[in-house]
py3Dmol code that shows the C-alpha trace and the ligand (Angstrom):
import py3Dmol

protein = """\
ATOM      1  CA  MET A   1      -0.064  -0.095   0.063  1.00  0.00           C
ATOM      2  CA  LEU A   2       1.340   3.324  -1.121  1.00  0.00           C
ATOM      3  CA  THR A   3       0.727   6.216   1.117  1.00  0.00           C
ATOM      4  CA  GLU A   4       3.659   8.559   0.842  1.00  0.00           C
ATOM      5  CA  ILE A   5       3.189  11.634  -1.269  1.00  0.00           C
ATOM      6  CA  SER A   6       6.417  11.164  -3.110  1.00  0.00           C
ATOM      7  CA  SER A   7       5.453   7.839  -4.319  1.00  0.00           C
ATOM      8  CA  ILE A   8       2.449   8.906  -6.467  1.00  0.00           C
ATOM      9  CA  ASP A   9       3.064  10.499  -9.729  1.00  0.00           C
ATOM     10  CA  ALA A  10       0.024  12.516  -9.789  1.00  0.00           C
ATOM     11  CA  PRO A  11       0.610  14.371 -13.192  1.00  0.00           C
ATOM     12  CA  GLU A  12       1.288  11.058 -14.873  1.00  0.00           C
ATOM     13  CA  LEU A  13      -1.873   9.273 -13.256  1.00  0.00           C
ATOM     14  CA  ASN A  14      -4.033  12.350 -14.022  1.00  0.00           C
ATOM     15  CA  ARG A  15      -2.935  12.064 -17.789  1.00  0.00           C
ATOM     16  CA  ARG A  16      -3.956   8.411 -17.619  1.00  0.00           C
ATOM     17  CA  PHE A  17      -7.317   9.054 -15.627  1.00  0.00           C
ATOM     18  CA  HIS A  18      -8.509  11.717 -17.699  1.00  0.00           C
ATOM     19  CA  THR A  19     -10.136   9.441 -20.047  1.00  0.00           C
ATOM     20  CA  ALA A  20     -10.282   6.480 -17.914  1.00  0.00           C
ATOM     21  CA  HIS A  21     -13.559   4.728 -17.053  1.00  0.00           C
ATOM     22  CA  PRO A  22     -14.240   5.306 -13.248  1.00  0.00           C
ATOM     23  CA  SER A  23     -14.049   1.576 -12.482  1.00  0.00           C
ATOM     24  CA  GLU A  24     -10.447   1.675 -13.572  1.00  0.00           C
ATOM     25  CA  ILE A  25      -9.635   4.657 -11.254  1.00  0.00           C
ATOM     26  CA  CYS A  26     -11.501   2.971  -8.429  1.00  0.00           C
ATOM     27  CA  GLY A  27      -9.440  -0.249  -9.054  1.00  0.00           C
ATOM     28  CA  TRP A  28      -6.356   1.642  -8.912  1.00  0.00           C
ATOM     29  CA  ALA A  29      -7.315   3.395  -5.665  1.00  0.00           C
ATOM     30  CA  ALA A  30      -8.112   0.137  -3.925  1.00  0.00           C
ATOM     31  CA  GLU A  31      -4.905  -1.618  -5.092  1.00  0.00           C
ATOM     32  CA  THR A  32      -2.928   1.474  -4.198  1.00  0.00           C
ATOM     33  CA  PHE A  33      -4.421   2.499  -0.836  1.00  0.00           C
ATOM     34  CA  GLY A  34      -6.245  -0.679   0.392  1.00  0.00           C
ATOM     35  CA  ASP A  35      -7.720  -0.093   3.837  1.00  0.00           C
ATOM     36  CA  GLY A  36      -6.412   3.499   3.806  1.00  0.00           C
ATOM     37  CA  LEU A  37      -9.276   4.435   1.728  1.00  0.00           C
ATOM     38  CA  VAL A  38     -12.474   6.112   2.695  1.00  0.00           C
ATOM     39  CA  LEU A  39     -15.679   7.305   0.636  1.00  0.00           C
ATOM     40  CA  THR A  40     -17.867  10.247   1.526  1.00  0.00           C
ATOM     41  CA  SER A  41     -21.394  10.111   0.363  1.00  0.00           C
ATOM     42  CA  SER A  42     -24.417  12.332   1.063  1.00  0.00           C
ATOM     43  CA  PHE A  43     -26.826   9.714  -0.147  1.00  0.00           C
ATOM     44  CA  GLY A  44     -28.213  12.230  -2.575  1.00  0.00           C
ATOM     45  CA  ALA A  45     -29.636  11.863  -5.970  1.00  0.00           C
ATOM     46  CA  GLU A  46     -26.709  10.332  -7.836  1.00  0.00           C
ATOM     47  CA  SER A  47     -24.674   8.862  -4.905  1.00  0.00           C
ATOM     48  CA  LEU A  48     -25.425   5.307  -5.586  1.00  0.00           C
ATOM     49  CA  CYS A  49     -23.253   5.526  -8.797  1.00  0.00           C
ATOM     50  CA  ALA A  50     -20.121   6.225  -6.906  1.00  0.00           C
ATOM     51  CA  ILE A  51     -20.958   3.826  -4.094  1.00  0.00           C
ATOM     52  CA  HIS A  52     -21.699   1.066  -6.495  1.00  0.00           C
ATOM     53  CA  LEU A  53     -18.448   1.617  -8.404  1.00  0.00           C
ATOM     54  CA  VAL A  54     -16.270   1.816  -5.105  1.00  0.00           C
ATOM     55  CA  ILE A  55     -17.755  -1.201  -3.332  1.00  0.00           C
ATOM     56  CA  ALA A  56     -17.075  -3.395  -6.397  1.00  0.00           C
ATOM     57  CA  VAL A  57     -13.455  -3.110  -5.418  1.00  0.00           C
ATOM     58  CA  LYS A  58     -13.555  -2.422  -1.693  1.00  0.00           C
ATOM     59  CA  PRO A  59     -16.698  -3.759  -0.376  1.00  0.00           C
ATOM     60  CA  ASP A  60     -16.090  -2.798   3.360  1.00  0.00           C
ATOM     61  CA  ILE A  61     -14.781   0.853   2.534  1.00  0.00           C
ATOM     62  CA  PRO A  62     -15.807   3.216   5.418  1.00  0.00           C
ATOM     63  CA  ILE A  63     -18.484   5.575   3.969  1.00  0.00           C
ATOM     64  CA  VAL A  64     -18.554   8.850   5.642  1.00  0.00           C
ATOM     65  CA  PHE A  65     -22.035  10.253   5.910  1.00  0.00           C
ATOM     66  CA  ILE A  66     -22.328  13.720   7.484  1.00  0.00           C
ATOM     67  CA  ASN A  67     -25.801  14.114   9.123  1.00  0.00           C
ATOM     68  CA  THR A  68     -26.165  17.743   9.576  1.00  0.00           C
ATOM     69  CA  GLY A  69     -29.377  17.654  11.554  1.00  0.00           C
ATOM     70  CA  TYR A  70     -31.193  19.279   8.619  1.00  0.00           C
ATOM     71  CA  LEU A  71     -31.362  16.474   6.108  1.00  0.00           C
ATOM     72  CA  PHE A  72     -34.670  15.438   4.580  1.00  0.00           C
ATOM     73  CA  PRO A  73     -36.262  12.319   6.110  1.00  0.00           C
ATOM     74  CA  GLU A  74     -36.248  10.686   2.839  1.00  0.00           C
ATOM     75  CA  THR A  75     -32.247  10.842   2.776  1.00  0.00           C
ATOM     76  CA  LEU A  76     -32.101   9.270   6.111  1.00  0.00           C
ATOM     77  CA  GLY A  77     -34.447   6.455   4.980  1.00  0.00           C
ATOM     78  CA  PHE A  78     -32.746   6.119   1.825  1.00  0.00           C
ATOM     79  CA  MET A  79     -29.226   5.927   3.421  1.00  0.00           C
ATOM     80  CA  GLU A  80     -30.648   3.118   5.867  1.00  0.00           C
ATOM     81  CA  ALA A  81     -32.123   1.260   2.962  1.00  0.00           C
ATOM     82  CA  MET A  82     -29.019   1.278   0.914  1.00  0.00           C
ATOM     83  CA  ARG A  83     -26.919   0.394   3.985  1.00  0.00           C
ATOM     84  CA  HIS A  84     -28.953  -2.622   4.446  1.00  0.00           C
ATOM     85  CA  ARG A  85     -29.311  -3.589   0.807  1.00  0.00           C
ATOM     86  CA  TYR A  86     -25.619  -3.283   0.038  1.00  0.00           C
ATOM     87  CA  HIS A  87     -24.302  -4.002   3.448  1.00  0.00           C
ATOM     88  CA  LEU A  88     -22.435  -0.682   3.376  1.00  0.00           C
ATOM     89  CA  ASN A  89     -19.960   0.228   6.169  1.00  0.00           C
ATOM     90  CA  VAL A  90     -21.557   3.595   6.667  1.00  0.00           C
ATOM     91  CA  ARG A  91     -19.861   5.853   9.250  1.00  0.00           C
ATOM     92  CA  GLU A  92     -22.487   8.457  10.203  1.00  0.00           C
ATOM     93  CA  TYR A  93     -20.936  11.573  11.792  1.00  0.00           C
ATOM     94  CA  HIS A  94     -23.435  14.101  13.434  1.00  0.00           C
ATOM     95  CA  SER A  95     -22.994  17.763  13.975  1.00  0.00           C
ATOM     96  CA  ARG A  96     -22.005  18.676  17.640  1.00  0.00           C
ATOM     97  CA  TYR A  97     -24.980  20.745  18.009  1.00  0.00           C
ATOM     98  CA  ASP A  98     -28.768  20.353  18.703  1.00  0.00           C
ATOM     99  CA  PRO A  99     -30.326  21.514  15.448  1.00  0.00           C
ATOM    100  CA  MET A 100     -33.074  23.500  16.859  1.00  0.00           C
ATOM    101  CA  VAL A 101     -30.859  24.937  19.595  1.00  0.00           C
ATOM    102  CA  TRP A 102     -28.320  26.038  17.168  1.00  0.00           C
ATOM    103  CA  LEU A 103     -30.861  27.906  15.159  1.00  0.00           C
ATOM    104  CA  THR A 104     -32.262  29.836  18.195  1.00  0.00           C
ATOM    105  CA  ILE A 105     -28.795  30.776  19.547  1.00  0.00           C
ATOM    106  CA  HIS A 106     -27.963  32.083  15.785  1.00  0.00           C
ATOM    107  CA  GLY A 107     -30.957  33.967  15.342  1.00  0.00           C
ATOM    108  CA  GLU A 108     -32.323  31.695  12.676  1.00  0.00           C
ATOM    109  CA  ASN A 109     -36.166  32.191  13.252  1.00  0.00           C
ATOM    110  CA  ASP A 110     -37.370  30.303  10.594  1.00  0.00           C
ATOM    111  CA  PRO A 111     -36.212  26.462  10.181  1.00  0.00           C
ATOM    112  CA  ARG A 112     -37.288  26.393   6.400  1.00  0.00           C
ATOM    113  CA  GLN A 113     -34.783  29.282   5.547  1.00  0.00           C
ATOM    114  CA  ARG A 114     -31.238  29.838   6.399  1.00  0.00           C
ATOM    115  CA  ARG A 115     -29.980  33.522   6.695  1.00  0.00           C
ATOM    116  CA  ASP A 116     -26.121  32.626   7.369  1.00  0.00           C
ATOM    117  CA  VAL A 117     -25.442  29.525   5.136  1.00  0.00           C
ATOM    118  CA  GLU A 118     -21.759  29.842   5.865  1.00  0.00           C
ATOM    119  CA  ALA A 119     -22.001  29.707   9.451  1.00  0.00           C
ATOM    120  CA  CYS A 120     -24.462  26.947   9.204  1.00  0.00           C
ATOM    121  CA  CYS A 121     -22.371  24.856   6.862  1.00  0.00           C
ATOM    122  CA  ALA A 122     -19.305  25.501   8.796  1.00  0.00           C
ATOM    123  CA  ALA A 123     -21.041  24.105  12.070  1.00  0.00           C
ATOM    124  CA  HIS A 124     -23.005  21.162  10.729  1.00  0.00           C
ATOM    125  CA  LYS A 125     -21.165  20.106   7.700  1.00  0.00           C
ATOM    126  CA  ASN A 126     -17.541  20.974   7.835  1.00  0.00           C
ATOM    127  CA  GLU A 127     -16.822  20.483  11.500  1.00  0.00           C
ATOM    128  CA  PRO A 128     -18.104  16.826  11.461  1.00  0.00           C
ATOM    129  CA  PHE A 129     -16.355  16.186   8.277  1.00  0.00           C
ATOM    130  CA  ASP A 130     -12.935  17.359   9.548  1.00  0.00           C
ATOM    131  CA  ARG A 131     -13.585  15.399  12.704  1.00  0.00           C
ATOM    132  CA  ALA A 132     -14.329  12.222  10.703  1.00  0.00           C
ATOM    133  CA  MET A 133     -10.984  12.719   8.754  1.00  0.00           C
ATOM    134  CA  ARG A 134      -9.019  13.397  11.893  1.00  0.00           C
ATOM    135  CA  GLU A 135     -10.404  10.255  13.216  1.00  0.00           C
ATOM    136  CA  LEU A 136     -10.324   7.930  10.311  1.00  0.00           C
ATOM    137  CA  LYS A 137      -6.872   9.313   9.042  1.00  0.00           C
ATOM    138  CA  PRO A 138      -7.381   8.017   5.630  1.00  0.00           C
ATOM    139  CA  ALA A 139      -4.547   7.703   3.145  1.00  0.00           C
ATOM    140  CA  ALA A 140      -6.894   8.672   0.455  1.00  0.00           C
ATOM    141  CA  TRP A 141     -10.555   9.770   0.131  1.00  0.00           C
ATOM    142  CA  ILE A 142     -12.795   8.965  -2.783  1.00  0.00           C
ATOM    143  CA  ARG A 143     -15.485  11.677  -3.561  1.00  0.00           C
ATOM    144  CA  GLY A 144     -18.312  11.659  -6.312  1.00  0.00           C
ATOM    145  CA  ILE A 145     -17.987  15.157  -7.412  1.00  0.00           C
ATOM    146  CA  ARG A 146     -18.029  15.915 -11.194  1.00  0.00           C
ATOM    147  CA  ALA A 147     -16.571  18.718 -13.307  1.00  0.00           C
ATOM    148  CA  GLU A 148     -19.689  19.854 -14.628  1.00  0.00           C
ATOM    149  CA  GLN A 149     -21.480  20.624 -11.284  1.00  0.00           C
ATOM    150  CA  SER A 150     -19.602  23.922 -10.704  1.00  0.00           C
ATOM    151  CA  THR A 151     -16.799  26.161 -11.835  1.00  0.00           C
ATOM    152  CA  HIS A 152     -14.763  25.280  -8.848  1.00  0.00           C
ATOM    153  CA  ARG A 153     -15.068  21.465  -9.582  1.00  0.00           C
ATOM    154  CA  ALA A 154     -14.253  22.084 -13.397  1.00  0.00           C
ATOM    155  CA  GLN A 155     -10.861  23.127 -12.197  1.00  0.00           C
ATOM    156  CA  LEU A 156     -10.122  20.010 -10.248  1.00  0.00           C
ATOM    157  CA  GLU A 157      -8.066  16.885 -11.189  1.00  0.00           C
ATOM    158  CA  VAL A 158      -9.147  13.246 -10.725  1.00  0.00           C
ATOM    159  CA  LEU A 159      -6.073  12.955  -8.272  1.00  0.00           C
ATOM    160  CA  ARG A 160      -4.950  15.685  -5.941  1.00  0.00           C
ATOM    161  CA  TRP A 161      -3.173  16.048  -2.785  1.00  0.00           C
ATOM    162  CA  ASN A 162      -5.696  17.633  -0.156  1.00  0.00           C
ATOM    163  CA  SER A 163      -3.706  19.458   2.574  1.00  0.00           C
ATOM    164  CA  ARG A 164      -6.955  20.183   4.496  1.00  0.00           C
ATOM    165  CA  THR A 165      -7.254  16.369   5.140  1.00  0.00           C
ATOM    166  CA  ALA A 166      -3.683  15.389   4.683  1.00  0.00           C
ATOM    167  CA  CYS A 167      -4.637  12.704   2.287  1.00  0.00           C
ATOM    168  CA  TRP A 168      -5.086  12.038  -1.502  1.00  0.00           C
ATOM    169  CA  ALA A 169      -8.454  13.119  -2.777  1.00  0.00           C
ATOM    170  CA  ILE A 170      -9.505  10.928  -5.675  1.00  0.00           C
ATOM    171  CA  SER A 171     -12.758  11.836  -7.896  1.00  0.00           C
ATOM    172  CA  PRO A 172     -13.336   8.966 -10.223  1.00  0.00           C
ATOM    173  CA  LEU A 173     -16.531  10.578 -11.686  1.00  0.00           C
ATOM    174  CA  LEU A 174     -15.032  13.985 -12.358  1.00  0.00           C
ATOM    175  CA  ASN A 175     -15.145  13.708 -16.173  1.00  0.00           C
ATOM    176  CA  TRP A 176     -18.349  11.951 -16.399  1.00  0.00           C
ATOM    177  CA  ASN A 177     -21.564  13.778 -17.323  1.00  0.00           C
ATOM    178  CA  ARG A 178     -25.022  13.379 -15.961  1.00  0.00           C
ATOM    179  CA  ARG A 179     -26.142  11.263 -18.845  1.00  0.00           C
ATOM    180  CA  GLN A 180     -23.311   8.783 -18.260  1.00  0.00           C
ATOM    181  CA  VAL A 181     -24.009   8.631 -14.447  1.00  0.00           C
ATOM    182  CA  HIS A 182     -27.742   7.880 -15.084  1.00  0.00           C
ATOM    183  CA  ALA A 183     -26.903   5.368 -17.681  1.00  0.00           C
ATOM    184  CA  TYR A 184     -24.680   3.574 -15.281  1.00  0.00           C
ATOM    185  CA  MET A 185     -27.378   3.655 -12.600  1.00  0.00           C
ATOM    186  CA  LYS A 186     -29.879   2.352 -15.143  1.00  0.00           C
ATOM    187  CA  GLN A 187     -27.533  -0.346 -16.305  1.00  0.00           C
ATOM    188  CA  HIS A 188     -26.939  -1.575 -12.830  1.00  0.00           C
ATOM    189  CA  GLN A 189     -30.509  -1.016 -11.548  1.00  0.00           C
ATOM    190  CA  LEU A 190     -29.490   1.367  -8.812  1.00  0.00           C
ATOM    191  CA  PRO A 191     -32.278   2.742  -6.920  1.00  0.00           C
ATOM    192  CA  ASP A 192     -33.137   6.422  -7.024  1.00  0.00           C
ATOM    193  CA  HIS A 193     -33.259   8.709  -4.114  1.00  0.00           C
ATOM    194  CA  PRO A 194     -37.136   9.093  -3.309  1.00  0.00           C
ATOM    195  CA  LEU A 195     -36.942  12.729  -4.003  1.00  0.00           C
ATOM    196  CA  TRP A 196     -35.488  12.423  -7.473  1.00  0.00           C
ATOM    197  CA  ALA A 197     -39.002  11.827  -8.975  1.00  0.00           C
ATOM    198  CA  LYS A 198     -40.314  14.972  -7.415  1.00  0.00           C
ATOM    199  CA  GLY A 199     -37.825  17.224  -9.261  1.00  0.00           C
ATOM    200  CA  TYR A 200     -34.839  17.121  -6.842  1.00  0.00           C
ATOM    201  CA  ALA A 201     -31.864  16.970  -8.942  1.00  0.00           C
ATOM    202  CA  SER A 202     -29.358  17.565  -6.330  1.00  0.00           C
ATOM    203  CA  ILE A 203     -30.110  16.774  -2.763  1.00  0.00           C
ATOM    204  CA  GLY A 204     -28.804  18.420   0.403  1.00  0.00           C
ATOM    205  CA  CYS A 205     -30.312  19.923   3.396  1.00  0.00           C
ATOM    206  CA  ASN A 206     -33.989  20.551   3.835  1.00  0.00           C
ATOM    207  CA  PRO A 207     -34.239  24.322   4.108  1.00  0.00           C
ATOM    208  CA  GLU A 208     -35.724  26.021   1.098  1.00  0.00           C
ATOM    209  CA  THR A 209     -32.528  28.125   0.775  1.00  0.00           C
ATOM    210  CA  CYS A 210     -30.382  24.967   0.343  1.00  0.00           C
ATOM    211  CA  THR A 211     -32.355  22.516  -1.619  1.00  0.00           C
ATOM    212  CA  ARG A 212     -35.170  23.186  -4.054  1.00  0.00           C
ATOM    213  CA  PRO A 213     -36.709  21.099  -6.743  1.00  0.00           C
ATOM    214  CA  ILE A 214     -35.820  22.390 -10.316  1.00  0.00           C
ATOM    215  CA  ALA A 215     -37.795  23.019 -13.550  1.00  0.00           C
ATOM    216  CA  PRO A 216     -37.016  21.199 -16.764  1.00  0.00           C
ATOM    217  CA  GLY A 217     -33.932  22.676 -18.514  1.00  0.00           C
ATOM    218  CA  ASP A 218     -32.604  24.268 -15.178  1.00  0.00           C
ATOM    219  CA  HIS A 219     -29.021  23.457 -14.446  1.00  0.00           C
ATOM    220  CA  HIS A 220     -29.128  20.375 -12.211  1.00  0.00           C
ATOM    221  CA  ARG A 221     -27.197  22.227  -9.391  1.00  0.00           C
ATOM    222  CA  SER A 222     -29.491  25.390  -9.442  1.00  0.00           C
ATOM    223  CA  GLY A 223     -31.820  24.071  -6.654  1.00  0.00           C
ATOM    224  CA  ARG A 224     -28.695  24.199  -4.327  1.00  0.00           C
ATOM    225  CA  TRP A 225     -28.527  27.631  -2.374  1.00  0.00           C
ATOM    226  CA  ASN A 226     -30.922  29.208  -5.021  1.00  0.00           C
ATOM    227  CA  GLY A 227     -30.161  32.843  -5.482  1.00  0.00           C
ATOM    228  CA  LEU A 228     -27.069  32.939  -3.208  1.00  0.00           C
ATOM    229  CA  ASP A 229     -23.456  33.079  -4.703  1.00  0.00           C
ATOM    230  CA  LYS A 230     -22.841  29.849  -2.567  1.00  0.00           C
ATOM    231  CA  LYS A 231     -21.877  26.992  -4.679  1.00  0.00           C
ATOM    232  CA  GLU A 232     -20.107  24.524  -2.287  1.00  0.00           C
ATOM    233  CA  CYS A 233     -20.872  23.289   1.125  1.00  0.00           C
ATOM    234  CA  GLY A 234     -17.278  23.357   1.710  1.00  0.00           C
ATOM    235  CA  LEU A 235     -16.298  19.742   1.954  1.00  0.00           C
ATOM    236  CA  HIS A 236     -14.639  20.035  -1.306  1.00  0.00           C
ATOM    237  CA  LEU A 237     -12.940  23.297  -0.743  1.00  0.00           C
ATOM    238  CA  ASP A 238      -9.157  22.948   0.443  1.00  0.00           C
ATOM    239  CA  HIS A 239      -9.872  25.653   3.236  1.00  0.00           C
ATOM    240  CA  GLY A 240     -13.452  24.431   4.344  1.00  0.00           C
ATOM    241  CA  ALA A 241     -16.143  27.027   4.632  1.00  0.00           C
ATOM    242  CA  GLY A 242     -16.127  29.683   7.358  1.00  0.00           C
ATOM    243  CA  ILE A 243     -13.934  27.637   9.731  1.00  0.00           C
TER     244      ILE A 243
END
"""
ligand_1 = """\
8
LIG
S -26.636 23.076 3.422
Fe -28.111 24.657 4.526
S -28.919 23.585 6.448
Fe -27.127 22.277 5.537
S -25.361 22.784 6.844
Fe -25.452 24.121 4.802
S -26.530 25.944 5.350
Fe -27.058 24.376 6.919
"""
view = py3Dmol.view(width=600, height=400)
view.addModel(protein, "pdb")
view.setStyle({"model": 0}, {"cartoon": {"style": "trace"}})
view.addModel(ligand_1, "xyz")
view.setStyle({"model": 1}, {"stick": {}})
view.zoomTo()
view.show()
């Protein structure tokens, strides 16, 4: 198992991975990092694609699931159903705060809205994520992000050193588009999140400011933090979000 930064030729591997099938990238990750791998998943609309690809080569991989306290009940039910169906090694990390108490203390009077999204994501998403990574100390972290999801993600490489988590970040789906993801899900008969059929193309937390259904023709990420400049919860930013 390779874990030293110097033992990985990232530029050469990224040239190879640019056109590689995600299953080849996942296979390389399992062979290279073995038990040093973790996967993160939101159990959102397209999450089963990455999970299915990764457990094919590393069935017992720890899957870090951040429970912010503001998730849709459908997401929690979906996670439990998938955990049972695919025997997933889900590691659920919770926010340190009682969700309703936190809102009261921070002057958030309407649970259906969020005024300070950066403070909320810092407390309920990024802190548990950083805690999970400190505890699990992975050599490499697989994530399901894709380049077409945002301008930030479009600038990333499949394999890159992540100084925030002190491990390699691997994005096997980075160069796939939505059509390829959904073709893979259909081919392997992977279940949809229950909110998918209701127009939720990207699913995060339940306030209307954070996740909304979209109309036909809208960008599939446009239901997230709709109307705000915010495009990332912070997990995929090297510096986190507001912490
Ligand atoms: S997505 Fe919304 S509710 Fe969830 S942690 Fe971020 S601001 Fe809070």
